[in-house]
C-alpha positions in Angstrom: 107.4 121.8 105.2 109.8 119.7 103.5 111.8 118.1 106.0 113.0 114.5 107.1 111.7 115.6 110.3 108.0 115.2 109.3 108.4 111.4 108.7 108.3 111.3 112.5 104.4 112.2 112.1 104.0 109.2 109.9 104.7 106.5 112.3 101.9 107.0 114.3 99.7 106.9 111.4 101.0 104.0 110.4 100.4 102.2 113.6 97.0 103.3 113.5 96.4 101.6 110.3 98.1 98.5 111.1 96.2 97.8 113.7 93.9 95.2 112.5 96.5 93.3 110.8 98.8 92.8 113.9 98.3 89.6 115.7 99.5 90.6 119.1 96.9 93.9 119.2 94.1 92.2 117.6 93.3 89.4 119.8 91.3 88.5 123.0 94.5 89.8 125.1 94.3 92.2 128.0 97.2 94.6 128.2 97.1 96.7 131.5 93.5 95.6 132.5 92.2 96.8 129.4 91.5 95.4 125.7 94.6 95.1 123.6 93.5 97.3 121.0 92.1 100.2 123.3 95.7 100.0 125.1 97.0 100.0 121.9 95.2 103.1 120.4 95.7 104.8 123.8 99.3 104.4 123.3 99.5 105.9 119.9 97.3 108.6 120.4 100.2 109.3 123.2 103.0 109.0 120.2 101.1 110.9 118.0 101.4 113.8 120.4 105.1 113.3 121.2 105.7 112.8 117.1 104.0 116.4 116.3 105.8 117.8 119.4 109.4 116.3 117.8 108.3 117.8 114.3 107.4 121.3 115.8 110.7 121.4 117.7 112.7 120.5 114.9 110.8 123.1 112.4 112.8 125.9 110.9 110.9 129.0 111.7 111.6 132.2 110.4 111.2 135.6 112.2 109.8 137.6 109.5 106.4 137.5 111.3 108.0 138.9 114.4 109.4 141.7 112.2 106.2 142.5 110.8 104.5 143.1 114.3 107.3 145.3 115.2 107.0 147.3 112.0 102.9 147.8 112.8 103.8 148.4 116.4 106.2 151.1 115.6 103.8 152.8 113.0 101.0 153.0 115.6 103.2 154.4 117.9 104.1 157.1 115.7 100.6 157.8 114.9 99.6 157.6 118.5 102.1 160.2 119.2 
C-alpha cells in the first residue's frame, strides 16, 4: 500500500519516539492527576487507533476477493444441485 494516507500512521510513532526528548512531557509534571509521560502515552495510544482508522478508511480496496467468493459459492451450489 503506497498511499500518502499511510503517513497518518507515522505521526504516533514519531510522538512515541520523541517522548524522552520533550521537556514538557519528560518531567515531574502531572496531567489530569497522572504523570505526564503516562498521560502522553495514553493519548498517543488512542491517537494510534485513530490514525490507523484513517489509513483504513482512505485505503483503496479492490473487490476481487468478493468476486472470488461469489464464484466459489456458485460452483458449490451447482455441485450440490
